[in-house]
C-alpha positions as CSV (number, residue, x, y, z in Angstrom):
1,M,-23.4,-62.1,21.8
2,Q,-21.2,-60.3,19.2
3,A,-20.9,-56.7,20.3
4,R,-20.8,-54.0,17.6
5,S,-17.9,-51.7,17.2
6,P,-18.0,-48.6,19.6
7,V,-18.3,-46.3,16.6
8,E,-21.7,-47.8,15.9
9,W,-23.0,-47.3,19.3
10,P,-25.6,-44.5,19.7
11,M,-24.6,-41.3,21.6
12,L,-26.4,-41.7,24.9
13,S,-26.0,-39.4,27.9
14,E,-25.8,-41.0,31.3
15,F,-29.4,-40.0,32.0
16,D,-30.7,-41.4,28.6
17,L,-28.9,-44.7,29.3
18,I,-30.6,-45.0,32.7
19,K,-34.0,-44.1,31.3
20,R,-33.8,-46.5,28.4
21,Y,-32.4,-49.6,30.1
22,F,-32.9,-49.3,33.9
23,R,-35.9,-47.0,34.7
24,R,-39.1,-48.9,35.3
25,A,-42.5,-48.2,36.8
26,R,-42.3,-48.5,40.5
27,T,-43.3,-51.8,42.2
28,G,-44.2,-50.1,45.4
29,N,-41.2,-51.0,47.5
30,A,-39.8,-47.5,47.4
31,V,-41.5,-44.2,48.4
32,L,-39.3,-42.5,45.8
33,G,-37.1,-44.4,43.3
34,I,-34.9,-43.5,40.4
35,G,-34.8,-39.9,39.3
36,D,-33.9,-37.8,42.4
37,D,-30.7,-37.3,44.4
38,C,-31.7,-40.1,46.8
39,A,-34.2,-42.9,46.9
40,L,-36.6,-43.1,49.8
41,L,-37.5,-46.4,51.5
42,A,-40.1,-46.8,54.2
43,P,-39.2,-49.8,56.3
44,S,-42.0,-52.1,57.5
45,P,-43.1,-51.4,61.1
46,G,-41.0,-53.3,63.6
47,M,-38.5,-54.6,61.0
48,Q,-34.8,-54.2,60.8
49,T,-32.9,-53.4,57.5
50,A,-30.4,-55.8,56.1
51,I,-27.8,-54.3,53.7
52,S,-25.1,-55.8,51.5
53,T,-22.8,-54.7,48.7
54,D,-20.9,-56.7,46.1
55,L,-18.4,-55.6,43.4
56,L,-17.9,-57.7,40.2
57,V,-14.9,-56.7,38.0
58,E,-14.4,-58.0,34.5
59,G,-11.4,-60.3,34.4
60,R,-11.5,-60.9,38.1
61,H,-15.0,-62.1,38.8
62,F,-16.2,-62.9,35.3
63,F,-14.6,-63.5,31.9
64,A,-14.2,-60.7,29.4
65,G,-17.0,-61.1,26.9
66,A,-19.3,-62.9,29.4
67,D,-22.9,-63.4,28.2
68,A,-24.6,-60.1,29.3
69,R,-27.9,-61.7,30.2
70,M,-26.4,-64.3,32.5
71,L,-24.1,-61.6,33.9
72,G,-27.1,-59.4,34.8
73,H,-28.6,-62.4,36.6
74,K,-25.4,-63.2,38.5
75,S,-24.6,-59.6,39.5
76,L,-27.9,-59.5,41.4
77,A,-27.9,-63.1,42.6
78,V,-24.7,-62.9,44.5
79,N,-26.3,-60.0,46.5
80,L,-29.6,-61.7,47.1
81,S,-27.5,-64.7,48.3
82,D,-26.2,-62.4,51.1
83,L,-29.7,-61.6,52.1
84,A,-30.6,-65.3,52.0
85,A,-27.7,-66.0,54.4
86,M,-29.2,-63.6,56.9
87,G,-32.8,-64.9,56.4
88,A,-33.9,-61.4,55.1
89,K,-36.6,-60.6,52.6
90,P,-35.3,-58.7,49.6
91,V,-36.8,-55.2,49.2
92,A,-34.7,-53.0,46.8
93,F,-31.2,-52.5,45.3
94,T,-29.0,-49.9,43.7
95,L,-26.7,-50.4,40.7
96,A,-23.4,-48.7,40.0
97,L,-22.1,-49.5,36.5
98,S,-18.8,-48.7,34.9
99,L,-19.0,-49.3,31.2
100,P,-16.5,-49.0,28.3
101,G,-19.3,-47.7,26.2
102,A,-23.1,-47.7,25.7
103,D,-23.6,-50.9,23.7
104,P,-27.4,-51.2,23.2
105,E,-27.4,-55.0,22.7
106,W,-25.2,-55.6,25.9
107,L,-27.3,-53.2,28.0
108,E,-30.6,-54.7,26.8
109,A,-29.4,-58.3,27.6
110,F,-27.8,-57.3,31.0
111,S,-30.9,-55.4,32.2
112,T,-33.2,-58.2,31.0
113,G,-31.2,-60.8,33.1
114,M,-31.0,-58.7,36.1
115,F,-34.7,-57.6,36.1
116,A,-35.9,-61.2,35.6
117,L,-34.3,-62.2,38.9
118,A,-35.4,-58.9,40.6
119,D,-39.0,-59.5,39.6
120,L,-38.9,-63.1,40.9
121,H,-38.0,-61.7,44.4
122,D,-40.0,-58.5,44.2
123,C,-36.8,-56.5,44.6
124,E,-36.9,-53.0,43.1
125,L,-34.1,-51.1,41.4
126,I,-34.2,-47.7,43.2
127,G,-31.1,-45.9,42.0
128,G,-27.3,-46.0,41.3
129,D,-24.8,-44.4,39.0
130,T,-23.2,-45.1,35.6
131,T,-19.8,-43.9,34.2
132,R,-17.4,-44.7,31.5
133,G,-14.5,-47.0,32.3
134,P,-13.5,-50.6,32.6
135,L,-16.5,-53.0,33.0
136,A,-17.4,-53.3,36.7
137,I,-20.7,-53.8,38.4
138,C,-21.5,-52.8,42.0
139,I,-24.9,-53.7,43.5
140,T,-26.1,-52.8,47.0
141,V,-29.1,-54.7,48.2
142,F,-31.6,-53.9,50.9
143,G,-33.7,-56.3,52.8
144,E,-35.7,-56.6,55.9
145,I,-36.0,-59.0,58.8
146,A,-37.7,-59.1,62.2
147,P,-35.5,-58.3,65.2
148,G,-33.8,-61.4,66.7
149,H,-34.4,-63.5,63.6
150,A,-31.2,-62.8,61.6
151,L,-29.0,-65.8,60.9
152,R,-25.8,-64.4,62.4
153,R,-22.4,-66.0,62.0
154,D,-21.8,-65.9,65.8
155,A,-24.8,-68.1,66.6
156,A,-23.2,-71.6,66.1
157,R,-23.0,-73.6,69.3
158,A,-21.2,-76.9,70.2
159,G,-23.5,-79.8,69.5
160,H,-25.2,-78.1,66.5
161,D,-25.6,-80.0,63.2
162,L,-23.9,-78.5,60.2
163,W,-26.0,-78.4,57.0
164,I,-25.6,-77.5,53.4
165,S,-28.2,-76.5,50.9
166,G,-28.3,-77.8,47.3
167,T,-25.1,-79.1,45.8
168,L,-21.5,-78.0,45.7
169,G,-18.6,-78.0,43.2
170,D,-20.2,-77.7,39.7
171,A,-19.3,-74.0,39.4
172,R,-15.7,-74.8,40.2
173,L,-15.7,-77.7,37.8
174,A,-16.9,-75.4,35.0
175,L,-14.2,-73.0,35.8
176,A,-11.6,-75.8,35.6
177,G,-13.0,-76.7,32.2
178,Y,-12.8,-73.2,30.9
179,W,-9.2,-72.8,32.2
180,K,-8.3,-76.2,30.7
181,E,-7.2,-77.2,34.1
182,I,-8.8,-80.5,33.5
183,A,-10.2,-82.1,30.3
184,L,-14.0,-82.1,30.4
185,D,-16.4,-83.6,27.9
186,P,-18.5,-80.8,26.4
187,E,-21.6,-82.5,27.8
188,V,-20.2,-82.3,31.3
189,L,-19.1,-78.7,30.9
190,A,-22.5,-77.8,29.6
191,L,-24.1,-79.4,32.7
192,A,-21.8,-77.6,35.1
193,A,-21.7,-74.2,33.4
194,P,-25.1,-72.8,34.6
195,R,-24.0,-73.1,38.3
196,M,-21.2,-70.8,37.5
197,H,-23.0,-68.3,35.4
198,Q,-26.5,-68.3,36.9
199,P,-26.4,-69.3,40.6
200,T,-29.7,-69.6,42.5
201,P,-29.8,-67.4,45.6
202,R,-31.5,-69.5,48.4
203,V,-33.8,-66.7,49.6
204,E,-36.8,-68.8,50.3
205,L,-34.7,-71.3,52.5
206,G,-33.0,-68.4,54.3
207,R,-36.4,-66.9,55.1
208,A,-37.8,-70.2,56.3
209,L,-34.8,-70.9,58.6
210,S,-34.9,-67.4,60.1
211,A,-38.6,-68.0,61.0
212,L,-37.7,-71.0,63.2
213,P,-37.5,-70.4,66.9
214,I,-34.0,-71.8,67.3
215,G,-30.6,-70.2,67.4
216,H,-28.5,-70.9,64.4
217,A,-25.7,-69.4,62.2
218,A,-25.6,-69.2,58.5
219,L,-23.6,-67.8,55.5
220,D,-23.6,-68.2,51.8
221,I,-20.8,-70.2,50.2
222,S,-19.1,-67.9,47.7
223,D,-15.4,-68.5,48.3
224,G,-15.5,-72.2,49.0
225,L,-16.9,-74.1,52.0
226,V,-13.7,-74.4,54.0
227,G,-12.9,-70.7,53.8
228,D,-16.5,-69.6,54.4
229,L,-17.2,-72.0,57.2
230,Q,-14.1,-70.7,59.1
231,H,-15.9,-67.4,59.4
232,I,-18.7,-69.0,61.3
233,L,-16.2,-70.8,63.5
234,D,-14.2,-67.7,64.2
235,A,-17.2,-65.6,65.0
236,S,-18.8,-68.3,67.2
237,K,-15.5,-69.3,68.8
238,V,-16.1,-73.0,68.1
239,G,-14.7,-75.7,65.9
240,A,-16.3,-78.3,63.5
241,T,-15.9,-81.8,62.3
242,L,-16.9,-82.1,58.6
243,D,-17.8,-85.4,56.9
244,V,-16.2,-84.8,53.5
245,D,-18.0,-87.7,51.8
246,A,-21.4,-86.4,52.9
247,L,-20.9,-83.1,51.0
248,P,-23.5,-83.1,48.1
249,A,-21.6,-82.9,44.8
250,G,-23.3,-81.3,41.9
251,P,-24.6,-83.6,39.1
252,A,-21.6,-82.8,36.8
253,L,-19.0,-83.2,39.6
254,A,-20.6,-86.4,40.9
255,G,-19.2,-88.3,38.0
256,Q,-15.7,-87.2,38.6
257,A,-12.9,-89.0,40.6
258,L,-13.2,-89.0,44.4
259,A,-10.2,-86.7,45.0
260,L,-11.6,-84.1,42.6
261,R,-15.1,-84.3,44.1
262,R,-13.6,-83.8,47.6
263,R,-11.5,-80.8,46.6
264,F,-14.1,-79.0,44.6
265,T,-16.9,-79.6,47.2
266,L,-14.6,-78.4,50.0
267,A,-13.1,-75.4,48.3
268,G,-14.7,-74.8,45.0
269,G,-16.2,-71.3,45.3
270,D,-19.1,-69.6,43.4
271,D,-21.6,-72.1,44.8
272,Y,-23.9,-69.6,46.5
273,E,-25.5,-72.3,48.6
274,L,-26.2,-71.8,52.3
275,C,-24.1,-73.3,55.1
276,F,-25.9,-73.2,58.4
277,T,-26.1,-74.7,61.8
278,A,-29.0,-75.9,64.0
279,P,-29.5,-77.9,67.2
280,A,-29.7,-81.7,66.6
281,S,-33.1,-81.6,68.3
282,Q,-34.4,-79.5,65.4
283,R,-33.6,-81.8,62.5
284,D,-37.3,-82.4,61.7
285,A,-37.9,-78.6,61.7
286,V,-34.9,-77.9,59.4
287,I,-36.1,-80.6,56.9
288,A,-39.6,-79.1,57.0
289,A,-38.3,-75.7,56.4
290,A,-36.3,-76.9,53.5
291,G,-39.3,-78.6,52.1
292,S,-41.3,-75.4,52.3
293,A,-38.6,-73.7,50.4
294,N,-38.4,-76.5,47.8
295,T,-34.6,-76.7,48.5
296,P,-32.7,-79.9,49.4
297,V,-30.5,-79.8,52.4
298,T,-27.8,-82.3,53.6
299,R,-26.4,-82.7,57.1
300,V,-22.6,-82.8,56.8
301,G,-21.0,-82.4,60.2
302,T,-21.1,-81.1,63.7
303,I,-20.1,-78.0,65.6
304,D,-17.4,-78.8,68.3
305,A,-16.3,-76.9,71.4
306,Q,-12.7,-77.7,70.4
307,P,-11.4,-75.0,68.0
308,G,-10.3,-76.0,64.5
309,L,-11.8,-77.7,61.5
310,R,-11.5,-81.4,61.2
311,F,-12.2,-83.7,58.3
312,V,-13.5,-87.3,58.3
313,D,-14.6,-89.7,55.6
314,A,-17.8,-91.6,55.4
315,A,-16.5,-94.2,57.9
316,G,-15.5,-91.5,60.4
317,K,-11.8,-91.9,59.7
318,A,-9.7,-88.7,60.0
319,L,-8.5,-87.2,56.7
320,E,-5.6,-84.9,56.0
321,M,-6.9,-82.3,53.5
322,D,-4.8,-79.4,52.3
323,V,-7.5,-77.1,50.9
324,Q,-8.3,-73.5,51.2
325,G,-11.0,-71.0,50.0
326,W,-10.7,-68.4,47.3
327,D,-8.8,-65.2,48.0
328,H,-9.9,-62.2,46.0
329,F,-6.4,-60.6,46.3
330,S,-4.2,-63.6,45.7
331,G,-6.6,-65.2,43.3
332,E,-6.3,-68.6,45.1
């Protein structure tokens, strides 16, 4: 989208901007939504509230000039992915938006992309804030889950299977293409790019897994599998053996060289798939839950009593892999 010059933008107050682009008829999730000093939510009886916040900054989490509609989708998707990782049902969210100016075309596209995903999950925008400044987007999302059903990071146990939803690595492959880190055919980049710009939060799978009467841990893969999996291992005080060649590469990455497939599936980032554990005795239940959520899952390793993360190939041979997840301060 080609933005107009700021001098052509209409003069909108903060409240006019909110009313025009972000205020909608209530869907019923909130007792009181946008328009007062606070929103009011009435939790369902007997349910716990799950809350998560993510901040996206231009030039750090997305390219300058990124497509506004896709950015609206991704801004909410990364938060819904956190709810999916806990197995929670989305309820509502708030939006804090720092804008260099009130560009009507950008605002219309951004809100359209955001609300399309919100409506898909019946998640209501209930408030927030806007201000002038560098482009930054902060969303706080609220969900609910029954007590004792949250997919907590500290619930992995030795002997559990390690599972991955969907596929990994295409988002990182697209980024490598944009950065000219590797030469990609335009067709391959076009195939990979949607995974970077419009990730799919695995809300239905998370909810299906949380309904199972088994103890398991989960998280969403945002900073690369290796780095994120380590959070489960640390919280649960366990280790893991990971079959690197079992990791499901995305359709664009699947056609690349083995070394690149291994690196990007292990430590790509921006996948927003679920990594979760479950007892080996519950494999059929896991597959059934995945089927009910229309989401493919792949068993990729085991949880060990011995601390540390070990890598093996398809034949079970140990691999030495020097990979690490994304760090938001170092940029690596």
